[in-house]
Every structure is written in C-alpha cells, then in structure tokens.
KOLMITI-230839 format. One record per residue (C-alpha): residue in one letter; x, y, z. Coordinates in Angstrom, 3 decimals, padded with zeros to 6 digits, always signed. Each point is the difference from the previous one (the first is absolute). Layout:
<atoms>
- rest x y z
- A X Y Z
...
</atoms>
This chain:
<atoms>
- rest x y z
- X +021.730 +025.742 +017.923
- X -003.189 -000.892 -002.491
- X -001.367 +001.797 -002.445
- X -003.468 +000.997 +000.719
- X -000.661 +002.653 -002.681
- X -002.115 -002.481 -002.127
- X -003.719 +000.620 -000.018
- X -002.540 -003.346 +001.069
- X -000.210 -002.616 -002.434
- X -003.285 -001.182 -000.571
- X -000.221 -003.954 -000.276
- X -002.833 -002.107 -002.181
- X -002.225 -001.218 +002.996
- X +000.728 -003.643 +000.146
- X +003.571 +000.539 -000.118
- X -001.023 +002.249 +003.142
- X -001.550 -002.415 +001.723
- X +002.534 -002.482 -000.082
- X +002.626 +002.527 +002.178
- X -002.696 +000.278 +002.599
- X +001.568 -003.277 +001.607
- X +003.012 -000.396 -001.222
- X +001.524 -003.593 +000.279
- X +002.166 -000.067 -002.826
- X +003.148 -000.871 +001.518
- X +001.258 -002.481 +002.729
- X -000.903 +003.018 +002.527
- X -003.434 -000.297 -000.597
- X -000.691 +003.713 +002.048
- X -003.080 +000.149 -001.015
- X +000.215 +003.806 -000.291
- X -002.824 +002.298 -001.967
- X +002.523 +001.220 -002.283
- X -002.078 +003.181 -000.647
- X +000.590 +001.607 +003.208
- X +002.972 -002.062 +001.453
- X +003.223 -001.412 -001.173
- X +000.862 -003.411 +000.965
- X +003.359 -001.808 +000.672
- X +001.433 +001.307 -003.214
- X -000.644 +003.201 +000.423
- X -002.671 +000.110 -003.382
- X -003.199 +001.723 -000.176
- X -003.081 -000.641 -002.643
- X +001.940 +001.870 -002.792
- X +003.804 -001.229 -002.449
- X +002.535 +001.899 +000.803
- X +003.268 +000.163 -001.966
- X +003.138 +001.279 +000.730
- X +001.879 -000.491 -002.736
- X -000.163 -001.599 -003.639
- X +002.363 -000.315 -002.736
- X +002.736 -002.140 -002.365
- X +001.538 -001.939 +003.045
- X +004.181 -000.593 -001.288
- X +000.692 -002.139 +003.384
- X -002.400 -003.059 -000.419
- X +001.395 -003.574 -000.664
- X +000.859 +000.371 -004.006
- X -002.686 -002.350 -001.350
- X -002.300 +002.847 +002.215
- X +001.969 +003.045 -001.077
- X +001.270 -000.996 -003.337
- X +001.769 +002.576 -001.879
- X -003.414 +002.574 +000.463
- X -000.768 -000.337 +003.512
- X -002.923 -001.339 +001.738
- X -003.160 +002.283 +000.099
- X -000.030 -000.109 +004.046
- X -002.991 +001.247 +002.046
- X +001.198 +000.744 +003.944
- X -003.179 -000.089 +001.895
- X -000.311 +001.521 +003.831
- X +000.061 -002.380 +003.143
- X +000.593 -003.442 +000.634
- X -001.304 -003.214 +002.067
- X +003.575 -000.245 +000.734
- X +002.033 +002.120 +002.865
- X +003.176 -001.050 -000.984
- X +002.347 +001.999 +002.145
- X +003.098 +000.053 -002.553
- X -002.706 +000.891 -002.944
- X +001.784 +001.585 -003.299
- X -002.902 +001.557 -000.988
- X -001.113 +001.305 +003.632
- X -001.326 +003.549 -001.343
- X -002.381 -001.482 -001.546
- X -000.942 -002.889 +001.940
- X -000.091 +001.462 +003.683
- X +000.078 +003.820 -000.451
- X -003.006 +000.001 -002.478
- X +001.977 +001.887 -003.018
- X -002.517 -000.086 -003.057
- X -002.717 +001.782 -001.745
- X -003.749 -001.085 -000.032
- X -001.243 -000.837 -003.548
- X -003.030 -001.516 -001.943
- X -000.104 -003.733 -001.525
- X -000.354 +001.970 -003.116
- X +003.520 +001.776 +000.302
- X +001.344 -003.266 +001.576
- X -001.113 -001.321 -003.332
- X +001.561 +002.405 -002.151
- X +003.485 +000.074 +002.172
- X +000.219 -003.399 -001.750
- X -000.711 +000.894 -003.456
- X +002.635 +002.828 +000.273
- X +002.413 -002.207 +001.238
- X -000.803 -002.762 -003.099
- X +000.383 +003.340 -002.616
- X +003.469 +000.780 +002.053
- X +001.195 -003.017 -001.077
- X -000.399 -002.019 +003.456
- X +000.653 -004.034 -000.219
- X -003.035 -000.661 +002.782
- X -001.926 +002.037 +002.330
- X +001.812 -000.657 +003.367
- X -002.740 +000.275 +002.593
- X +002.268 +000.427 +003.564
- X -001.937 -000.855 +003.100
- X -003.224 -000.164 -001.416
- X -001.384 -002.413 +002.570
- X -001.897 +002.544 +001.947
- X -001.829 +001.496 -003.391
- X -000.768 -003.749 -001.757
- X -003.513 +001.077 -000.531
- X +000.909 +003.360 -001.606
- X +002.147 -001.891 -002.027
- X -002.380 -002.223 -001.595
- X -001.911 +002.701 -001.361
- X +002.808 +001.887 -001.272
- X +002.346 -002.888 -001.645
- X -003.649 -000.894 -001.788
- X -000.754 +003.831 -000.876
- X +003.669 +000.181 -001.631
- X -000.066 -003.471 -001.889
- X -003.639 +001.741 -001.555
- X +002.380 +003.158 -001.015
- X +002.588 -002.150 -001.963
- X +002.354 -000.972 +002.577
- X +002.331 -003.177 -001.100
- X +002.874 -000.451 +002.308
- X +000.007 -002.117 +003.166
- X -001.068 +000.767 +003.251
- X +002.563 -000.456 +002.666
- X -001.139 -001.027 +003.976
- X +003.104 +001.342 +001.862
- X -001.004 -000.866 +003.752
- X +001.678 -000.932 +003.497
- X -002.145 -003.326 -000.111
- X -002.175 +000.660 +002.902
- X -003.428 -000.524 -002.026
- X -002.924 -001.790 +000.552
- X -001.047 -002.756 -002.331
- X -003.184 +001.266 -000.265
- X +001.263 +003.784 -001.273
- X +002.031 -001.501 -002.606
- X -002.396 -002.169 -001.762
- X -002.191 +003.366 -000.548
- X +003.187 +000.650 -002.548
- X +000.315 -003.368 -002.059
- X -000.353 +000.407 -003.407
- X +001.164 +003.798 +000.354
- X +003.763 -000.044 +001.554
- X +002.659 -001.629 -002.179
- X +003.215 +000.269 +001.723
- X -000.310 -000.726 +003.973
- X +003.202 +001.010 +001.574
- X -000.201 -000.281 +003.708
- X +002.571 +000.530 +002.631
- X +000.795 -003.166 +002.401
- X +001.405 +001.708 +002.697
- X +000.177 -002.747 +002.955
- X -000.549 -003.190 +000.868
- X +000.438 +000.842 +004.268
- X -002.765 +001.218 +001.543
- X +002.443 +001.710 +002.500
- X +001.140 +001.785 -002.803
- X -002.804 +001.282 -001.733
- X -001.793 +000.837 +003.986
- X +002.885 +002.133 +000.274
- X +001.065 +001.667 -003.213
- X -003.571 +000.026 -001.751
- X -002.919 +000.369 +002.750
- X -000.891 -003.762 -001.376
- X +000.762 -003.127 +001.646
- X -002.145 -002.007 -001.979
- X +001.455 +001.297 -003.418
- X +001.338 -002.999 -001.095
- X -003.197 -002.008 +000.359
- X -001.523 +002.173 -002.332
- X +002.485 +000.997 -002.195
- X +000.905 -003.612 -000.866
- X -003.818 -000.819 -000.739
- X -000.596 +003.533 -002.575
- X +003.338 -001.067 -001.563
- X -001.872 -003.464 -000.686
- X -003.112 +001.721 -001.151
- X +002.330 +002.687 -002.488
- X +001.500 -003.074 -001.299
- X -003.510 -001.943 -000.814
- X -000.985 +003.796 -001.705
- X +002.532 +000.148 -001.920
- X +002.673 -002.926 -000.162
- X +003.815 -000.007 -000.615
- X +001.866 +002.925 -001.875
- X -000.878 +000.589 -004.048
- X +002.289 +002.378 -001.524
- X -000.123 +001.610 -003.426
- X +002.732 -000.004 -003.154
- X +001.931 +002.910 +002.203
- X +000.045 -001.919 +003.261
- X -002.919 +001.910 +001.202
- X -002.166 -001.249 +002.876
- X -003.488 +000.070 -001.199
- X -001.500 -002.774 +001.964
- X +000.606 -001.867 +003.380
- X +001.213 +000.241 +003.625
- X +003.526 +001.059 +001.242
- X +000.772 -000.039 +003.776
- X +002.457 +002.891 +001.442
- X +001.774 -000.603 +003.312
- X +001.724 +003.201 +001.346
- X +002.599 -001.645 +002.147
- X +000.776 +001.694 +003.427
- X +002.948 +000.742 +002.049
- X +000.498 -003.344 +002.450
- X -002.706 -002.064 -001.421
- X +001.760 -002.140 -001.938
- X -001.901 -003.339 +000.989
- X -003.372 +001.343 -000.055
- X +000.879 +000.929 -004.121
- X +000.934 -003.400 -000.298
- X -003.313 -000.729 +001.323
- X -001.454 +001.685 -002.513
- X +002.120 -001.652 -002.763
- X -001.112 -003.362 +001.056
- X -003.346 +000.855 +000.569
- X -000.075 +000.855 -003.760
- X +001.630 -002.254 -001.526
- X -001.843 -002.695 +002.160
- X -003.204 +001.326 -000.962
- X -000.509 +001.459 -003.717
- X +001.542 -000.890 -002.991
- X +003.219 +000.633 -001.199
- X -001.058 +001.971 -002.704
- X -000.750 +003.077 +002.929
- X +002.594 +002.575 -000.324
- X +001.368 +000.842 +003.944
- X +001.819 +003.291 +000.030
- X +002.511 +000.397 +002.916
- X +000.537 +003.772 +000.747
- X +002.792 +001.297 +001.827
- X -001.673 +003.424 -000.352
- X -000.717 +000.725 +003.755
- X +000.739 +003.208 +000.862
- X -000.687 +001.010 +003.767
- X -002.855 +002.427 -000.258
- X -003.140 +001.171 +001.385
- X -000.066 -001.175 +003.752
- X +003.223 -002.571 -000.465
- X +002.504 +001.865 +002.323
- X -002.508 -000.496 +002.703
- X +000.481 -003.862 -000.099
- X +004.300 -000.575 +000.394
- X -000.115 -002.889 -001.842
- X -001.654 +001.906 -003.312
- X +002.405 +003.192 +000.038
- X +002.515 -001.570 -002.424
- X -000.060 -001.184 -003.195
- X +000.174 -003.853 -000.938
- X +003.620 -001.184 +000.212
- X +001.318 -001.096 -003.205
- X +001.031 -003.746 +001.439
- X -004.055 -000.674 +001.114
- X -001.316 +001.075 -003.522
- X +002.587 -001.645 -001.758
- X -000.062 -003.134 +002.760
- X -004.142 +000.127 -001.123
- X +000.411 -000.525 -003.479
- X +002.612 -002.668 +000.288
- X -002.929 -001.554 +001.969
- X -002.257 +000.407 -002.181
- X +001.727 -001.438 -003.224
- X +001.162 -003.378 +001.997
- X -003.469 -000.089 +001.011
- X -001.149 -000.338 -004.021
- X -001.112 +003.458 -000.360
- X +000.101 +000.648 -003.956
- X -001.533 +002.928 -001.056
- X +000.171 +003.545 +001.558
- X +001.727 +002.932 +000.553
- X +003.180 +001.501 +002.239
- X +000.726 +003.574 +000.500
- X +003.512 +001.869 +000.403
- X +000.576 +000.910 +003.917
- X +000.501 +004.150 -001.690
- X -004.371 -000.684 -000.889
- X -000.403 +001.052 +004.313
- X -000.182 +003.462 -000.031
- X -002.221 +002.823 +000.582
- X -000.047 +001.091 -003.381
- X -001.661 -002.602 -001.128
- X -003.042 +001.557 +001.539
- X -002.647 +001.632 -001.993
- X -000.749 +003.758 +000.995
- X -003.563 -000.402 +000.765
- X -001.210 +003.523 -001.802
- X -002.956 -000.685 -001.687
- X +001.403 -000.856 -003.311
- X -002.437 -000.853 -002.315
- X -002.752 -000.275 +002.656
</atoms>
C-alpha cells in the first residue's frame, strides 16, 4: 500500500512542462504525469521510500560508513522477481519537494555517507538534474551514483552529463525472450547496451581513492537467475567484447524468489551453487580481470531494506 499522506508538491514551471508528455524512458508513454501515471507508476512529484546509509553495496561503494542510498518509488521495468517489489510495483513512498530531496543528499553526507546512491532514478531525471545542482551549490562534495536497471534512453542520460560521477547499471539480460517474460521488455538489451556505452562515455573507467572507494566511473552488475546460465554467459561476453577491461563486472548470486517470482516455476527457487560457480569459472576463463563475486548466503530477504520512509 502506498503512502498518500503527503501534500501536493509544487514544481517549477519549466520542470512541470517536461512532464506533460513523458518520454524519458524507452516506454515513451507520452503520459501527462500531472494527471495520470505512466508505465512506471510515477506522477509529477518525486516519491521516495527510504534514505539511509546502506551497508550492503559493493565494498568500494558502501565502505565503512555506508552508501547514502535514496530509494525512489516506481520503475519502468516490471521484473516479476523484483527484490524491491514494494516500491517498484506497489507504490510505497512519500511525495517530497525538490528542496527536500536536495536536503536529504546533504543530510546523508553529514551522516558520513561515502556517496549519494540513487536507486531506480530513471523516472525522475529532470527532478534530479535540479536537485543535484542545488545540493552541489549547498556544499555537497561526495560522488553521485546512478543505480539503474539500465532500461534507459541515451537522450535522457545525456541530461545527467557532468552531474553523475558513478554509473552502476544492472545488465540483466541479453535474451529478448527472458527480458520479455520476466521484465516486460523484449527490447531491453537493445536499450541497455546503448545506455551503458553512453554511461562509459560520460564517466570512463573506474577511479578509486587511496582508501579504495570508487570516486568515478562505470561499474556493471549482473544478477544471475535460476536456469539462465547461458544468458549470464552472454552478458559476460558482451561486457568483455565491448567495454574496456578496467570496467568492473559484479556477478551477483543474491537472487531470492520475491515479488511474483513464485508465479513462475522457473524462478521459484534460488540459484544453484553449481550454476553460480560455473558462471564465475566461465568469466575467469574468458579473461574477466575486475569485478566482485558474492557468497551464496547473500541470497535472503533479510538483505532487503524495510521501506519505512526512514530519512524521508
């Protein structure tokens, strides 16, 4: 159930105009977000479900103090197994102003965050352009992380050039049949691969500070799914064949049957250890030099944050 308790949020006129015919993502709904909700389920105002110091991202993102993570409501993908189902599908969140969003960024920095980590930000790119600029003017110094499912339009990403320091895209699939069945996006790979190339153009290969914290660059995630080893291998192939070797590829085993996954027999189980180990072996044999892997016990609902409006 979504939180509808907040008051309507007024937007600047130029920003409001951009949302009257929304074509931010590949869905290109063309919906007027002031009066209706598009495929992503978002209206004209920013909705946030949680803002806190996230300890469970990659070591170079969370570090010792945590990643200042802002979970946005809504998503332009409809992954049936979504680990954040409450916010991506069910609309949990609270409407806030752009001033409040900028203030949240600064509050997280004051709490010790290593970065500002924007999760499922795609529907809010015009808002984020303004909020990030305001936060920078207000003294924000830590990197901005754009944490996305990669179903993006290059034209939209270009609005973020010079504002985002780290792109953290999840390259979910190569196979159009899988992306259609499990995420409602048969054209996923076409858009995601182009988007990742644009992200690389903007921020380049990873740059770390003396403490090993990521300051700038592209880092890709791939969540391997039960029975989809061949497609995961195709993801590895694409990354190695199309991106510089300095780009990290993080192979994740944390899949947990959440959301509507149990409605799909092939997704109703966790990833077998032998499948994940076979993927790691394949990646190493193909020449993957930089990345992260996970322990099998990282798969579990206890690692999903409670979307309780903390920090909002």
